[in-house]
N, C-alpha and C positions, 0 to 999 in steps of 0.2 A: 761916440763909434770912434776905433784907429786905423789907422788902415794899413791896412795889410802888409806886413812886415816884409820883404828880401827874403830874409834868414831865418829858418826855426832850428834852436841849439834843442836838440831833444835828449831824454833822460831817461832810461829802463830802472825802476826804483822797486828793491823789494827789503825790508828790515831797513831802514836807511840810518846810518851810523849819526846819530845825534852832535857829533862834532862833524865828522868830514861832510856829509850830506848839505850842511850850509855854507862850509866852504867853497862847496864848487856851484852852489847859488848865488853864492856872493861874487864868483869871480866873473858866472855871467853877465851878471845885472850890471859891473862893474867897465865891464867893457868898452873903449874908446869909439867901437862902432853900434849906436843905438837900435837901427832901426831891425831888431829883432823881435823873436818870441823866446820864451823859452818852456819847452813843452815835455812837462814830467808826470808819465806812467809808472804806475803803481799797483805790484799786486798786491791782494792783502797780507799786511804786517802787523805786528804786535801792538810793536810802535808806528803811529800813524805819519805820512809825510806833511799832511796837513798842520799838524800841530807844530810841528819844526818849522813850516812854513810861513807860520803866524808872526810871526817874526820879519819879517817883511808886508809891503803894500805895494810894489812894483805891479801897475795891472802886467803888464808885459809875460808875466806866469802864468800857463796853463797847465791846472792838475789835474788829472784824469784817475780816477781808483778805478779798478776794474772790480767787478763786484766775486770775482772766485779767481782762484790761482788760475793762471795762467803757463806759457813757457815764457824763456827770455825771449823767443824767436817771433812770439805774438807780440808780446809785446815789446819791441822794437816794428814790426809792424804796426800797430798799432799805433805806434809814433809818428809814424808816416803818414797815414789814413789824418791824422788829426795837424800836421803839420802844415802851415799855410805858406813857408819862403817856398819861393823857387829854388832856393839854395839849403840845406839842410847839414845842420854842424853833428856829430855826437858829441856824447860826454857823458863817465860814467860818475856814478854820486860820492866816488871819494877822490877825484882828481884836482887838479884846479888849472883853469885855464890862464894864458899869461894873457894882459890887459888888450896885447892889439893882433892874440889870435885870431877874430872874426875880421878884423878890418883887412890883415897880411892875406888871407884867403882869400878873401870875395877878393879884392885885387888882383891876386893870381888867376884866378878864374874868369876876372871879365877880362884879361889881358890873354887868357890861353884858351881861349873855346875852344879849343880839340880835345882840352883835359876833363875827364868828366869825375873821376876823385882827389883828391889830394889829402894827403895826411902832412904828418911833418916828427919832427927829430922828436926825443921826449929828455927830459931832465927827471932823472928819478929822483924822489924823495922818501924819507922815512916814515913812519905812523907820528912820526909829532910835525911833520914838515920841514924837517932840515933836509935839504941833497947828500945824494949819498952816492949818485952817481950818473949817468946820462947814457942814452942809447939814438947812435946814429942808422940810418937806413937809406937805403939808396936812393937817390933823387929824381932818375929819368926816368921817364916809360919803359927804355930798354933795358936798364937794368933791374926796372922792379920784376920786366917779365920773364927775365932772368931768375931772379930768385925764386919765384913762387914755385917752381915747383921742392924746392929743397924747402921752404918756412915761409912764415908769411907775414912778409917787407912793408906792411904796412900797418899801422897800431891804430885800432878801431876807437879806440878815445879823442884822436887829437884830431879825426877826418871829415871832411867837406866836403857835400856833394849836389850834384844835381840833379832834385829830387826826379825830373819828369826820365830819367834816362835809369835811375834805381827799379821805377815804380815800371816802367816797361819792360826793364827786365825780368821783373818775377815778384823783387823782392827779396827780403829776407826768408830761406826755406829750411836752412838745416836746423834739427830739433833731436840728433839723435845722441848725440853726444853735444853736453857743455860748451861755451862759449867759443864754438868754432864759427858759428853762424856766419861771420866775417871773412874769414881765409874761405866758407865756399862759394860767398859773396863775389868775394874780385876772384876767384879761381872761375868764374863761369862767365863774369863780365869779360875776364879774358880773355876764353873762349869766344868770346861774340865781338872781338875788336877793339872794347873798348882802354882807352888811356889814359893813365896814369901818372901821379908825379907825387913828389914828398918836397915839403918845403924845408929847406937849407938850416931853417933854426927851431928850436929846440921851441915850439910853444905849448908844450903843455907840461904840467906837474904832473907826472903819474907816479900814483902812491901803492908803494910794496908793504904791505902789514900783511898779519898771519890771518886776519879774517875777510881778507878781502877774497873772492870767487877764486881770484888764480890759484890760491893757497890750498884753498877748500875741494878744488875741482880739477887740480891739475893732474890729478893719473886720468882722469874722465877727457880735457883736454887733451892730451897725449894720444889717447884713442882716437878723438875726433881727428886731429891734424893726422895721423895716419890713411885713415878712412878720407880724405877730401884727396891725400896724395895719390891713393890708390885707385881714387875715380877719375880723379883730370890729368894726374901728371906722370903716373905708373912709367909711361913709356919714353919720356924722355926726362929719367930723373939721372941715367948712367951709371956707373958704378961708386961714387963719391955718395950721390944722394942715395941709392939705395944700401951703401953703409951709414949714412946716417940717420935710416928709419929701424936699422936693425940696432941700432943705439940709442933709440927713441923707446924702440921695444924692451928693451933693456932697462929702462927704464920703470917701467910698470911694476918689477920685479920687483924693486926696491921700496923698504919703507917708505907711508907717505911723508913721514920729515921729513926723508933725507930725502927724496925726490923734493922737496921744496926748500931744504939752502942751498942743493945744485943749483938749482933753476934761479935763484936769488945771485948766488956765486957766479951762473955765468949773466942775468940781466947786467949785473955792475960793473963786467970786466970784457965784454965782448960784442961786437956790433948785432949777434944775433944768438939770440937763447933757440933752444930747440925745442922743436915742438911749434906751436903758433903763437904769433909777436901778441903783448899783451893785450887784451882784451877781456877783464871783469865781467 
């Protein structure tokens, strides 16, 4: 029997990439913080995560294969159901954790009991793992709260949160459009007075590549971002926020390839990209 871990790192998987997925898994197992488990929830895929996981013998890996296709939101909630840790860290299946990511986020939450959700800054890498840029997010709760009506200021793949508070709030709910369930969750938590923070260092390598969800579902993400803004923040946008929404609507009229190029350009050169923060 293994002791109950303090931290559950959760990962949702569909069609895991044979190169990126093992790299993501390895980055969790190589953390300098050992009291963790890695919970992987997979929807049916043509290439199985189990085959790729066979190269690892670490007992901290928990692999759950759904018998039928669900949704990203339902996968995330299933991972919460399976998570044993009081603290839950999220990771996408093509990103890489800094070796001290978990230990630094755990220490922060232990020292700041008023904070329920902490993200980090991002280092951007390309398909081959080369660093191509960075993304900066507001650090303090007040700055994050001020940013939420305009964009998603918390990068989902970098987040650690207190499981009990997220479950009490109803977990992930949004599934009208893809890759926006985190933005809706943060917005809902903000209306309930939950405190946020972002670690000042880049503790995650966020991979930008054409096959990622952010590339293949970018227009759906934009539609979802607009939907969440209308639902939670319309009265607090001001003229700048409404102008931003107009520009985001205009992006829906641009061919997908050009939209992705604009998104990539914005991610690599600006603090905040149009629409939702990275969440593949």
